[in-house]
N, C-alpha and C positions, 0 to 999 in steps of 0.2 A: 835809607839804607838800612840804619840800627836802630831801635826805638832807642827814646833818651833814657836817661837815669830817672824822670821822672816818670815816663811811661811804663818802664817797666815795675817801679814801684806799683803804679795804677793797677797794673795787669797782676800783680803776684800778689799783692795787698801786704807785702812785709817790705818793711824798711832797709835791714840788714844785707847786704849782698849776698851772705853765708846764706840766709834764711830766703833770698830769693832764687839762688842757685836750688838749692832742695828743692822749692814750691815748682820750679822749672822741669828738675828732672822727674818730679815724682808727676806731673800733668803731661809727660811726654814732648816738652819742646826743646828741640834741639838749639842748641846755644854755645857760645865758646867763652872761655873768662879770659878778660885783659888783665895786662902788668899788674893794676891795681886790684883784682881780685873780684871784679863786679863782671855780670855776664853780661855779654853781646848778643843780642837776639835780633835776627832780620826781620825787618817788617813784613818781608813776602811770607815768613812763616807764620806770623800771628795773625794777617790777611786770610791766608789758606786756613788755616785752622779755625777760626772764626768765622768760616763759612761765605768769604768773598767769592765768588762765582768766577772761574776761569773765562778769559775770554775763547771765544769758538775758534778752532782750526779754521784756516783759509782753506783747508783741503775738504773737497765735496767727494759724496760718496757716490761711486756710478753703479746706480741702482740697475741700470741694463745689466752689467756685471754680476750682481747681486740675485736677479732675477731669472737668469739664464737665458 
Protein backbone atom coordinates (compact mmCIF):
# COMPACT_ATOMS: atom_id res chain seq x y z
CA UNK A 1 0.00 0.00 0.00
CA UNK A 2 2.58 2.64 1.07
CA UNK A 3 6.31 2.77 0.42
CA UNK A 4 8.40 2.06 3.50
CA UNK A 5 10.50 4.83 5.02
CA UNK A 6 13.56 3.20 3.45
CA UNK A 7 11.93 3.12 0.02
CA UNK A 8 10.99 6.81 0.24
CA UNK A 9 14.59 7.58 1.17
CA UNK A 10 15.86 5.58 -1.79
CA UNK A 11 13.39 7.18 -4.21
CA UNK A 12 14.10 10.74 -3.10
CA UNK A 13 17.77 10.43 -2.20
CA UNK A 14 16.95 12.44 0.91
CA UNK A 15 17.10 11.31 4.55
CA UNK A 16 15.13 14.08 6.27
CA UNK A 17 11.33 13.93 5.90
CA UNK A 18 11.16 17.67 5.12
CA UNK A 19 13.63 17.22 2.26
CA UNK A 20 11.73 14.13 1.07
CA UNK A 21 8.47 16.08 0.99
CA UNK A 22 10.12 18.90 -0.96
CA UNK A 23 11.58 16.42 -3.49
CA UNK A 24 8.23 14.68 -3.91
CA UNK A 25 6.46 18.01 -4.49
CA UNK A 26 9.10 19.20 -6.97
CA UNK A 27 8.87 15.94 -8.91
CA UNK A 28 5.08 15.68 -8.98
CA UNK A 29 4.56 12.70 -6.67
CA UNK A 30 1.25 13.11 -4.81
CA UNK A 31 1.53 12.16 -1.15
CA UNK A 32 0.15 12.87 2.29
CA UNK A 33 2.04 13.63 5.48
CA UNK A 34 1.47 11.48 8.56
CA UNK A 35 1.40 12.66 12.17
CA UNK A 36 5.18 12.21 12.44
CA UNK A 37 5.79 14.53 9.49
CA UNK A 38 6.81 11.70 7.17
CA UNK A 39 5.50 11.55 3.60
CA UNK A 40 3.23 8.63 2.77
CA UNK A 41 3.37 7.60 -0.86
CA UNK A 42 1.21 4.92 -2.45
CA UNK A 43 3.13 2.16 -4.18
CA UNK A 44 0.67 2.38 -7.09
CA UNK A 45 1.64 6.03 -7.67
CA UNK A 46 5.31 5.12 -7.93
CA UNK A 47 4.62 2.12 -10.15
CA UNK A 48 2.58 4.25 -12.53
CA UNK A 49 5.09 7.12 -12.57
CA UNK A 50 8.02 4.79 -13.21
CA UNK A 51 6.35 3.17 -16.18
CA UNK A 52 4.73 -0.01 -14.98
CA UNK A 53 2.22 -1.01 -17.60
CA UNK A 54 -1.44 -0.93 -16.76
CA UNK A 55 -3.35 -4.18 -17.15
CA UNK A 56 -5.38 -4.17 -20.35
CA UNK A 57 -9.10 -3.67 -20.04
CA UNK A 58 -11.33 -6.71 -20.31
CA UNK A 59 -13.69 -4.69 -22.50
CA UNK A 60 -13.14 -5.49 -26.15
CA UNK A 61 -13.57 -2.98 -28.92
CA UNK A 62 -16.53 -3.65 -31.20
CA UNK A 63 -14.84 -3.37 -34.58
CA UNK A 64 -18.15 -3.85 -36.45
CA UNK A 65 -19.51 -0.72 -34.78
CA UNK A 66 -16.32 1.19 -35.54
CA UNK A 67 -16.19 0.17 -39.20
CA UNK A 68 -19.93 0.76 -39.72
